[in-house]
N, C-alpha and C positions, 0 to 999 in steps of 0.2 A: 778833436786838438791836433795842432799840427807838429810837423817834424820836429821843429827847432824848441817847442813848449814842452814836447814830451822827455828831449832827451834834458832840458833844464829842469825839469820834475824829478827823473830819475838822479838827476847830481846834486841834489839838495843835500843830502848827509854829507858828501864829499866837499861840498862846496862851504856847508857850516863848518866843517872839521878843518879843511886847510883855509881855505880864503879866508873864511869868517874871524879865524885866530890870528891870521896875518895883518887883517887889516886893524884888529884891535891893537895888537904888538904895534903897529907903525903910529899909532896915535899915540901911545906914549913915550914917541921921540922926539924930539924939537928939529935933529939933522941928522944927515944921513952918515954912520961912522963906521967903525969897524964892527962893534956892538951888535947894531943893528941886524948887520949881515948875519954873524955867527947867530943872532938868537932867527933867524929866516931860515937859516939851514935848518937849525934845532925841529921848528914846527914843520917843514918840509920832510925832512926824515921821519918826524913821529905820524906824517898823513900818508905814509908807505911809498913816498916817493922812493926809496933807496938813497943809500949814500952817494955812490957816485952819481947819481944823477942829479940829486940836489945840490951837490957841489958844483957841477957842471951849470945848471942855473945860476947859482949865485957870481958865478966868475963869470957868466955872460953878463948878469946884471952890473956888476962893478964895472965893466967894461962900456956898458951903453950909458952911467951914470955920468962917469968920466968923460965919454966922449961928447955928449949933451948937455955937460955942465948943470945936472941937476942937483939941486940942493934940498927941496922938500920932501919930507919923508911920505907926506900922501899921494906922491906921485909914483911911487915904488909900486902901485897897484896896479896902474895901466902899461907899466914898463915891464912888471912880472907876466901881466897875461901876453904882452907881445913877443916875450922870449921865450913862452911857451906854446906860442902858438906857432912860431918859428921852428922849433924844435920838433913839432910834430907832424911839420909839412904838409903837401896840398891835396892828397889823393892814396887814398888806400882802397882802392876801389878791385874786385876781384880780377883775374885774366881767365876769362871764359869766352876766349872769342872765336874758338873752334868750334865746329859741331861732329860730333859731339865733344864738349869740356870734360873733366871731370875733375870732382874734388871728394879727397881724402878725408873725414873727418875721425880724430883721435881724443882720447881724452880720459880719465880715467873714471870709475863709478862715482855718481853723487853730484857730478858737475853740470847736468843737465845736456850730454851730449845728444843722446837721442833728439829730446824733445829741441833743440838748437838746428838741428837737421831737419824737423819737421818743418819751423820756421825758417830757414833757409828758402826749401823747397816751397814753402807758401809764398814766400818774397818773390821768388824766381818766375812760380807760375803766374802771379799777379802782373808781373813784366813784362809776360808773354809767352814765357821759355816753356817747352815741355820737357819736364823734368823723369828721371828713371832712378829711384832710389834700391841701394842694394844692401840688403840687411847682411854685411859681413862681419857683425859683431857675432858669431855663431855660439860664441862663450855662453851667452845668457840668452837663455828663451825668451826670458822678458824683454831683452831689448828687439829681438825678432818683432813679439805681437806690438809692443808699442810704436814701432816703424811703422808698423802696419795699418794701427790706428790713424796714425801722422799721415802716411800718404792717402789715405781716403778723405781727412780732413782739407790738406793741402791741393788736391788735384792731381798728383803725381802716380804715376806707376810704380810697382814693388818687383823686385824679384826677389828671393829667398829660397834658403833649402831647410833642413832640419838643424836642430841642435844640435854642435859638434862637427858640421860638414866641414868642408874645407873653405878658409873664407876667398881664397884665390878662385876658387868655383866659382863661386858666389858673383865674384866679380868678373869673372870672364861670361857668366850668362847675363849680365847687366848689361854688357858691353856688345854682346850680340843682339840682345831684345834692343838698346839703345839705336843699334845701328838700322836693325829691321824697320824700326818704329818712326825713327827720324827723329830721336829726342835731340834737346839741343845740351842739356846738362846731367849727368852720372853723377850720383852723390853716394860715396859708399859710407857706410858706419864700419869703423875697425874698431876693434880691440885697443883697450889704452891701457895694459897692464905693465904697470912699471915695475911690480915685485920680482919680474923675470925679464930684464932688457932683452938677453940674446934672444928666448920664444918673440918677443915683440918685435927685433928688428929681423928675425927670420921670416916672421909671417907678413912683417909690412915690403920686405926684400922680395918675396914671392909675389907677391899683389904688383908691386911695381915691374915685374918682368912679363906679370901678364899685359898688364896695361901699355907698357913698351914696345912687347909684340904686336897687341891688336889695336893700339892705338898710338903710333910711334910719332906722330904728329902734331897730337892733341894738346891743347891748354891743361895743365895740370897743376891743381892747389893742395897742399898739405896744411888742414888747420886743426890746429889744439884748441879745443873749448876748456878755458879756465873758469874757477869761482871767483870772483872779484874780493868776496869775503873774507878769502884766505889770507887777502893781501901779499906781504912778502913771500909766503909758501907757494903762490902762485906764478911768482915772478922765479922762484928756484926749480918749480914744474916745469914752466918753460925752457928753463936752461937745459935740465935733463934730459927732456922730450926732443930740443933741438939738437941735442949730442946724438940722440938715437934714431932721429926719424926724418931730418932735414924740414922742419918747418917753414911753411913759406908764410904761414898769417894765424892771426889770434881771434878767438871771438870770445871776449869777455863776458861772462853772464852775472846777472843778480847785482848790476852795478847800483839799482836803485834801493837795495837792501844793505848797503855797506856805506861807512864813511871812508873806504879804501880806496876809491879812484884813481888815487895816486899812483896804482901800480902801473895804469895806463903809460905814464911818462917813464917808469923803470923799464917796462918791457921795451919800448919803441928808441929809448936813450940807449941804455945800458945793453939791452941784448940784440937792438937793429933787428926785430922784427916786428911788421907792421901788423895794426891791429885791423882787424876786416869787418868786424861786426861787432855792436856792445848791446847788452842785452840792460831793459829799464823797465820789465815789467812781466808781467806774466801771461798778456794777451798774445794770440798770435800774431800783431803787427807790432808787439814790443820790443823785438831782434830789429834793429835799425843797422843799415851799412854806416860803418863808420866815418864821418866827416871830420876832419883835425881840425878844422875853422871850427865849424860848429861847436866842437867838444870843448874848443879853449874859451871861446865867448859865452858858453852855456855857465863853465866852472864860474866866469869872472863878471857876470852880470848879477849887480845886486837885485835882489826881491823885490825890492821898493820900485824899480825901475819898469817901466812898458817896455812890452816885446815892440 
């Protein structure tokens, strides 16, 4: 299956819930008026796009309708697709150009954090990168064991210590190993407990001090893993972590299992955090680098159309 088709199928529930309802609504109008925009706003908000982002989309749509002199409600579909494509931008690639580069991955229990790390590692290994995993979520023994399985499955090296070890010490060991073995990328699984933000910030600050000392010129990404099925709760979680941990990007998992894919728009427009990866299935290659234009196209391509 091609990448676009995989993304399109993964977004089916979201497409049916948001775009399908919008198209049905547009058919009930014979002209473009304020009532149409009010209904569109309501549908976007119900689709977990968020109030602020939904208002932004409708405001931009009003401007384009006026500028282009559009009067047919049926033309709103393609215009809306263009507005959202422009909003998402062109590229959200990982910044991992140095050797080694480092990726810190955080996220609360249950969002698929460790699995996501394994899939990113597999993705990078397939592209020819040598990857070292750091099992720095030492709070849970299960996280260390699970990461070890993913290291074997993806073809990455892994550095680990015992449960309860100092996470910064694990990251230090991983950096030393990566330097010695010539790894291209280090991916560190870090704890993502939000119930004690001070502990989280202290832990991440200590890890960052080690990175700044040992890899002062390295590219660094801080990725937050979110569960798309939680909708606006995912946006709130991103806001909390953004304040606590300086997030550089989002990995949005379980998009294929939810109609709440509109959270992508809210995260990128409202919080100004780029989405770097999206999960559209359970298989190892179902975590895809986020391509904004493909996402917008997949969201608005009707199922009856040929690819």
